[in-house]
N, C-alpha and C positions, 0 to 999 in steps of 0.2 A: 282228615282231608277226605271229601267225598270222593269216589271213584266209579264212573260209568266202566261196565263191563260190558264188551262186546262180541257177538259172534255172528255169521252170515245173516241168522233171521232172529235175534234174540238181542234184548239189552237189558239189563238189569244195573241199577245203583247199591252198591256197596259204601258202608263207612270205614275207613282204613285208618289206626291211631298207631301212630310210630314214633320212638324217641330220637328218630333221624332226622335229620333237615331236610324239610319237604320241598325247598326251594332247589333241590338236585332234581327232582322229578316233575316239577310243576313248573309253568309260566310265573312269574312275578305276579302278585295279585290275583292269582287264578286260586280257586279252592275245588277245584276238581280235575278229575285225571282221568283219560280215556284209555282204557288197557283191550285189549283183544285177547280172549280166553275166556273160559267159564269157573275152572276150576281151583282150586286154592295155590295148587302147585304154578298153574301156569299165570296167574295173578301176581305172585311172589318173585316167579322168573322174572318175568317182565319189569318187577318193580326195582330188581337186583341189576338188571342191564340198565336202567335208566339212571342209577345212582352209585355212587363209590362203597356202596356196602352190601356184601356176598351174602345176603342171606339166604339164598338158594346156590348151593354149589354150582357151578356151570357146568363141570363135565359130568356129575353123578346126578343132577336133579334133586338130590335130596336137601332136605334142611339144614343149616349151618348150626351146629348145636349151641352157636353162641346166642341164638335165639329162641324165644319161645312164641308160639304163635296160638292165638285163642280166637275161637269163632263163635261167636255170640256168648261169650264168658266159658267156653268150654275147649280145653288142651286139644290140639289136632288130633293127636295120637289116640285120643279116644273116642273120636269120631269113626262111625263106620266104614267111611273109606279113606280114613285118615288125610294126608296130604291130596288126595286125588278126590276130595269131597268136591262136589258142583256146588260152587255159591249161588245164593238166591236172592232177590230183591229184599233190600232192606237189612241182610246181615252185616254184621260188625265183625272187622278181622284187627285184632291187637297184635300189634308185633314189638316184644318184649326182648331188648337186650341184657340177656342173662349172666354174663360175665363183668364181674367187678376187680379191680384193681385194689389192693392192699398192702400193707407193709409191718 
């Protein structure tokens, strides 16, 4: 899904890949989603608010440990600003569910 990230004076496009059902966050037939904010935390928080998946904890604003998030193939924890990283034009954000069931 392509995401348009907007602030008061800036607009960028990023690509978000997620195992979750994007119909919960985008209108049927649309492949773009507009989000206000520019940091990884703001983007993930808004995605969490729009769907039934708690990617970011609503109280602590920290990433749910059930998910791994990569920006351009690099785990967010290894980025200089971590989850506070500012996204830029063309960035690719991968959201990966890391919890698996078994028996």
